[in-house]
C-alpha positions in Angstrom: -31.8 60.6 -2.1 -29.8 63.5 -0.7 -29.4 63.8 3.0 -30.6 66.8 5.1 -27.0 68.0 5.5 -26.7 68.3 1.7 -29.8 70.3 1.2 -29.2 73.7 -0.4 -25.8 72.9 -1.9 -27.2 72.8 -5.4 -29.6 75.8 -5.0 -27.7 77.9 -2.5 -30.9 78.2 -0.5 -31.2 77.5 3.3 -33.3 74.5 2.9 -32.1 72.9 6.1 -33.3 75.9 8.2 -36.6 75.9 6.4 -37.0 72.2 7.0 -36.3 72.7 10.8 -39.0 75.5 10.9 -41.5 73.3 9.2 -40.7 70.4 11.6 -41.3 72.8 14.6 -44.5 74.0 13.1 -45.7 70.4 12.6 -44.8 69.4 16.1 -47.0 72.1 17.5 -49.8 69.6 16.7 -48.4 67.5 19.6 -48.7 70.2 22.2 -52.5 69.8 22.9 -52.0 66.1 23.4 -49.1 66.7 25.8 -51.1 69.3 27.7 -54.1 67.0 28.0 -51.9 64.1 29.2 -50.3 66.4 31.8 -53.7 67.4 33.0 -54.9 63.9 33.3 -51.8 62.8 35.2 -52.3 65.7 37.6 -55.9 64.5 38.1 -54.6 61.0 38.9 -52.2 62.5 41.5 -55.0 64.6 42.9 -57.3 61.5 43.1 -54.6 59.7 45.0 -54.4 62.5 47.6 -58.1 62.6 47.8 -58.2 58.8 48.3 -55.6 59.1 51.1 -57.8 61.7 52.9 -60.9 59.6 52.5 -59.1 56.5 53.9 -58.0 58.5 56.9 -61.5 59.8 57.5 -63.0 56.3 57.1 -60.5 55.0 59.7 -61.7 57.7 62.1 -65.3 56.8 61.4 -64.7 53.1 62.0 -63.2 54.0 65.4 -66.2 56.1 66.3 -68.5 53.3 65.2 -67.0 50.8 67.6 -69.5 50.1 70.5 -66.6 49.0 72.7 -65.3 52.6 72.6 -68.2 53.7 74.7 -67.8 50.9 77.2 -64.2 51.6 77.8 -63.1 52.1 81.4 -60.0 54.0 82.7 -58.2 53.7 86.0 -56.8 56.7 87.9 -54.6 56.7 91.0 -54.4 59.2 93.8 -50.9 59.1 95.1 -47.3 58.2 94.0 -45.8 54.8 93.2 -48.7 53.0 91.8 -50.0 52.8 88.2 -53.2 51.2 87.1 -55.0 50.4 83.8 -58.5 48.9 83.3 -59.9 46.6 80.7 -63.5 46.0 79.6 -63.7 43.3 82.3 -63.4 45.8 85.1 -66.2 47.4 87.0 -66.5 51.0 88.0 -65.6 51.7 91.7 -63.1 53.1 94.1 -60.5 51.1 95.9 -58.1 51.9 98.8 -54.8 50.1 98.2 -52.3 49.9 101.1 -48.8 48.7 99.9 -47.2 46.8 102.8 -44.2 45.4 100.8 -42.8 45.3 97.3 -41.7 42.1 95.6 -37.9 41.8 95.7 -35.3 39.4 94.3 -33.1 37.3 96.5 -29.3 38.0 96.6 -26.4 36.1 98.1 -22.6 36.4 97.8 -19.6 34.1 98.4 -17.0 34.8 101.0 -14.0 36.8 99.7 -11.2 35.0 98.0 -7.6 35.2 99.1 -6.3 38.7 98.7 -3.6 37.6 96.2 -6.1 35.9 93.9 -7.0 37.5 90.5 -10.4 36.7 89.0 -8.9 35.5 85.7 -6.7 32.9 87.4 -7.7 29.2 87.7 -9.9 28.7 90.7 -10.9 25.0 90.6 -8.3 22.2 90.8 -10.8 19.6 89.8 -14.1 19.3 88.0 -16.7 21.1 90.2 -20.5 21.4 90.5 -22.5 24.4 91.7 -26.0 23.8 93.2 -28.3 26.7 93.5 -31.3 26.5 95.9 -34.5 28.6 95.4 -37.6 29.3 97.5 -37.5 31.4 100.6 -39.6 30.2 103.6 -41.3 32.6 105.8 -42.9 32.2 109.2 -46.7 31.9 109.3 -46.8 33.8 112.6 -44.8 36.9 112.0 -43.9 36.7 108.3 -40.2 36.7 108.9 -37.7 34.7 106.9 -36.7 31.3 108.4 -33.1 30.5 107.4 -33.4 27.1 109.0 -36.3 26.0 106.8 -35.7 23.9 103.7 -36.0 25.7 100.4 -39.5 25.6 99.1 -38.5 25.9 95.4 -36.3 24.1 93.0 -32.6 23.5 92.7 -30.3 24.1 89.7 -27.0 22.3 89.2 -24.2 23.5 87.0 -20.8 22.0 86.2 -17.4 23.6 85.8 -14.2 22.1 84.5 -11.0 22.0 86.5 -9.0 25.2 85.9 -12.0 27.4 85.5 -11.5 31.0 86.8 -13.9 33.2 88.8 -14.6 35.1 85.6 -15.4 31.9 83.8 -17.9 30.9 86.5 -19.6 34.3 86.3 -19.8 34.1 82.5 -21.2 30.6 82.5 -23.9 31.5 85.0 -25.0 34.5 83.0 -25.1 32.5 79.8 -27.2 29.8 81.3 -30.9 30.6 80.8 -32.0 28.0 83.4 -29.6 29.3 86.1 -32.2 31.5 87.6 -29.6 34.0 88.8 -27.3 36.7 87.4 -23.7 36.8 88.6 -21.2 39.6 89.0 -17.8 39.9 90.6 -17.2 42.4 93.5 -14.0 43.4 95.1 -14.6 44.2 98.8 -11.0 45.3 99.4 -9.9 42.0 101.0 -10.6 39.9 98.0 -13.1 39.0 95.3 -16.6 37.8 95.8 -19.1 36.2 93.4 -22.4 38.0 93.9 -25.6 36.3 92.8 -29.1 37.8 92.4 -32.3 36.1 91.4 -33.6 37.0 87.9 -37.2 37.0 89.1 -38.8 38.6 92.2 -40.8 36.8 94.8 -40.2 34.2 97.5 -40.5 31.2 95.2 -37.9 32.4 92.8 -35.6 33.7 95.5 -32.0 32.4 95.8 -31.6 31.1 99.4 -28.4 29.2 99.2 -25.7 27.6 97.0 -22.9 25.1 97.4 -19.8 24.2 95.4 -18.8 20.5 95.4 -16.5 17.9 93.9 -18.1 16.5 90.8 -16.9 12.9 91.4 -16.8 12.5 95.2 -19.6 15.0 96.1 -17.3 16.5 98.8 -18.2 20.0 99.6 -16.1 23.1 99.0 -13.2 21.9 96.9 -12.2 25.6 96.5 -12.3 28.6 98.9 -15.6 29.8 97.5 -18.3 29.2 100.1 -21.5 31.2 100.7 -21.4 34.1 103.1 -24.7 33.8 105.0 -24.4 37.4 106.2 -25.0 38.6 102.7 -28.2 36.7 102.2 -31.2 38.9 101.3 -34.1 36.6 100.6 -36.7 37.7 98.0 -40.2 38.7 99.1 -43.6 38.5 97.5 -45.4 41.9 97.2 -48.1 42.4 99.7 -50.9 44.9 99.7 -54.3 45.4 101.2 -57.2 46.2 98.8 -60.2 47.5 100.8 -58.9 45.5 103.8 -58.3 42.3 101.8 -54.6 41.1 101.8 -53.2 40.3 98.4 -49.7 38.8 97.7 -47.9 38.6 94.4 -44.4 37.3 93.3 -44.1 40.4 91.1 -44.8 44.0 91.4 -47.4 43.8 88.7 -50.8 42.3 89.6 -53.2 41.6 86.8 -56.3 40.4 88.6 -56.0 41.6 92.2 -59.0 43.8 91.1 -60.9 42.1 88.3 -60.0 43.7 85.0 -57.4 46.0 86.5 -53.7 45.8 86.2 -51.6 47.3 89.1 -47.9 48.1 89.0 -46.0 49.0 92.1 -42.8 51.1 92.4 -40.7 51.8 95.5 -42.4 55.1 96.2 -45.6 53.3 97.1 -44.2 51.1 99.9 -45.9 51.9 103.2 -48.5 54.2 101.6 -52.3 54.0 101.1 -53.4 55.1 97.6 -56.8 55.5 96.0 -57.6 53.7 92.7 -60.7 54.8 90.9 -62.2 52.9 87.9 -64.6 54.9 85.9 -66.0 55.3 82.4 -63.3 56.6 80.0 -65.1 59.7 78.7 -61.7 61.0 77.4 -61.4 58.3 74.8 -64.8 59.0 73.4 -64.1 62.7 73.1 -60.7 61.9 71.5 -62.4 59.7 68.9 -64.9 62.4 68.1 -62.2 65.0 67.7 -60.1 62.7 65.6 -63.0 62.2 63.2 -63.8 65.9 63.1 -60.1 66.7 62.4 -60.0 64.1 59.6 -63.1 65.5 58.0 -61.8 69.1 58.1 -58.5 68.0 56.7 -60.2 66.3 53.8 -62.3 69.5 53.2 -59.1 71.5 53.1 -57.6 69.0 50.5 -60.8 69.3 48.4 -60.7 73.1 48.6 -57.2 73.2 47.2 -58.1 70.8 44.4 -61.2 72.7 43.3 -60.1 76.3 43.7 -60.5 78.5 40.6 -57.5 80.2 39.1 -57.2 83.9 40.1 -54.6 86.6 39.3 -52.5 84.3 37.1 -52.6 81.4 39.6 -53.5 78.0 38.2 -56.8 76.3 38.9 -57.1 73.2 41.1 -56.6 69.8 39.5 -60.2 68.7 40.1 -62.1 71.9 39.7 -65.7 71.1 38.5 -65.0 67.3 39.0 -68.1 65.2 39.3 -66.5 62.7 41.6 -65.6 65.4 44.2 -69.1 66.9 44.0 -70.6 63.4 44.6 -68.3 62.8 47.6 -69.1 66.1 49.2 -72.9 65.9 48.7 -73.0 62.4 50.1 -71.0 63.3 53.2 -73.1 66.4 53.8 -76.2 64.3 53.5 -75.0 61.9 56.2 -73.9 64.7 58.4 -77.2 66.5 58.3 -79.5 63.5 58.4 -81.3 62.6 61.6 -80.6 59.4 63.5 -84.0 58.2 64.8 -84.9 56.6 68.1 -82.7 58.4 70.6 -82.2 61.5 72.7 -79.7 62.8 70.1 -80.9 62.8 66.5 -78.6 65.4 64.9 -74.9 66.2 65.3 -75.8 69.7 66.4 -77.5 68.1 69.5 -73.9 67.1 70.6 -72.5 70.5 69.8 -71.1 69.6 66.4 -72.1 71.7 63.4 -71.0 72.7 59.9 -69.7 76.2 59.5 -70.2 78.4 56.4 -67.0 77.0 54.8 -68.3 73.4 55.1 -66.0 72.4 57.9 -67.1 70.9 61.2 -66.7 72.8 64.4 -67.2 71.5 68.0 -68.7 73.1 71.0 -66.5 71.5 73.6 -68.8 72.3 76.5 -71.8 70.9 74.8 -69.9 67.7 73.8 -68.5 67.2 77.3 -71.9 67.6 78.8 -73.5 65.1 76.4 -70.8 62.5 77.0 -70.8 62.9 80.8 -74.6 63.1 81.3 -75.9 60.7 78.6 -73.1 58.3 77.6 -75.5 55.6 76.4 -77.3 58.0 74.1 -74.1 59.3 72.7 -73.1 55.6 72.0 -76.5 55.0 70.4 -76.2 58.1 68.1 -72.7 57.3 66.8 -72.6 53.4 66.9 -76.2 52.4 67.0 -77.4 48.9 67.4 -75.5 47.6 64.4 -72.6 48.6 62.1 -74.7 50.8 59.9 -77.5 52.2 62.1 -75.6 54.9 63.9 -74.3 58.1 62.3 -70.7 56.9 62.2 -71.8 53.6 60.7 -73.8 55.3 57.9 -70.9 57.7 57.3 -68.5 54.8 57.1 -70.7 52.9 54.6 -70.8 56.0 52.3 -67.0 56.2 52.3 -66.7 52.5 51.7 -68.9 52.8 48.6 -66.6 55.6 47.4 -63.5 53.6 48.0 -64.7 50.2 46.8 -62.9 48.6 43.8 -65.9 49.5 41.7 -66.7 52.7 43.6 -67.0 56.2 42.3 -63.4 57.2 43.3 -61.8 54.0 41.9 -63.7 54.4 38.7 -62.6 58.0 38.4 -59.0 57.0 38.8 -59.3 54.2 36.3 -61.0 56.5 33.8 -58.2 59.0 34.1 -55.6 56.3 33.7 -57.3 55.0 30.5 -57.3 58.5 29.1 -53.6 58.9 29.8 -53.0 55.6 28.0 -55.2 56.7 25.1 -53.4 60.1 24.8 -50.1 58.3 24.8 -51.1 56.2 21.9 -52.5 59.2 20.1 -49.3 61.1 20.7 -47.3 58.2 19.2 -49.5 58.1 16.1 -49.4 61.9 15.7 -45.6 62.0 16.2 -45.2 59.4 13.4 -47.5 61.4 11.1 -45.3 64.5 11.8 -42.2 62.6 10.9 -43.8 61.4 7.7 -44.7 64.9 6.8 -41.2 66.2 7.5 -39.8 63.3 5.4 -42.0 64.3 2.5 -40.9 67.9 2.8 -37.3 66.8 2.8 -37.8 64.7 -0.3 -39.5 67.6 -2.0 -36.7 70.0 -1.0 -34.1 67.6 -2.3 -36.0 67.5 -5.7 -36.2 71.3 -5.7 -32.5 71.6 -4.8 -31.6 69.3 -7.7 -33.9 71.1 -10.2 -32.5 74.5 -9.3 -29.0 73.2 -9.5 -29.8 71.8 -13.0 -31.4 75.1 -14.0 -28.3 77.0 -12.7 -26.1 74.8 -14.8 -28.2 75.4 -17.9 -28.2 79.1 -17.3 -24.4 79.1 -17.0 -24.0 77.2 -20.2 -26.4 79.5 -22.1 -24.6 82.6 -20.8 -21.3 81.1 -21.9 -22.7 80.3 -25.4 -24.1 83.8 -25.8 -20.8 85.4 -24.7 -19.0 83.3 -27.3 -21.5 84.2 -30.0 -21.2 87.9 -29.2 -17.4 87.7 -29.3 -17.5 86.1 -32.9 -20.0 88.7 -34.2 -17.8 91.5 -32.9 -14.8 90.3 -34.8 -16.7 90.1 -38.0 
């Protein structure tokens, strides 16, 4: 069989061009399938965006359906240098907090080395130990530090090899998690000092002394590196009075000085009396309501774009006239406008929340604030109810769950669109094969036509030659 490139050689006709035109005409049958497939893929994408919006709205509804939200407490502070937070275990009330002292860490330094010493030079001539003593003791009478008292805490011992430098000592201390202190090197102008500071605040964790000794003989101070008692700054526990009751803490954060309240001190608070008020956290309730309203309105905007009709040449929304969208909207409006029985508030409008003419929620901030402040229990009963599905938020959440369920309306719509895309793909493949078979048939027919015309042309040429020869003979006679 002749190839496409040879078509027309025998007949002189543009059969290749004609075959291309026929192929293009046949492939037009594929356009409706392609268009339908594009539309279904656009619907799947739109369903995905719709699903995202519904998930966000459901998350906001779940938050509003949490009864703990309406029991949440907040702590506020009047004054500087103190922060407070309250848990559900706290009780509403006001507390006067006088900060007498902050928790501090203990510090102590060695005496200065010889002025000619460099901190990277060998310091120990023999194997050496370092014993760190912790636990500052304070007088029971006036609360002052007693340097003569034995340490009340623990001791930590470290070992250093002969030839270790001051820098090596510093680095070994800082690398030792059990050391209990951080080390640094300070040059005071006359020589180098090893400065140590407790890693934790409070009297118990405070460094109060140290001693270098010979590892083998236990003799003290084998090197010129003794403690300088004048640099000792023992660590203190924080001390504060709460409504006249003295409280101490090894840190500047106290978790249970007031039950359910965490207090954190900073230097600005020392010597001050500050007010701490624990009260119901109305702000969190309002924030949760506004978050839900915002998520609903955002979903409505998404639906509006997906269902808009095409005007002035603009394309229609991907889900215009879609039954799934209509079902979602009707069910949400049903929940929003249904009454919640048994309480002071039965409708959203009782809380200052209403649907506008465009189907979006709008909030009367003053009315909502008044409801939360004056009737917090009734607001909780309206939104959260006595169980997960009895309040408005619970009912609304259950509706969205049914839409999002694996066998729900939205999931079924996505699955249906995906099946249609798959079916259209298979139909396209079959149609494309049919088009190619038709084109192949045309090509075969054109090849036969080309061969037949070529043969006829040859016969015509032969007959003309014969007639010309006959005429020539008759003319001579």
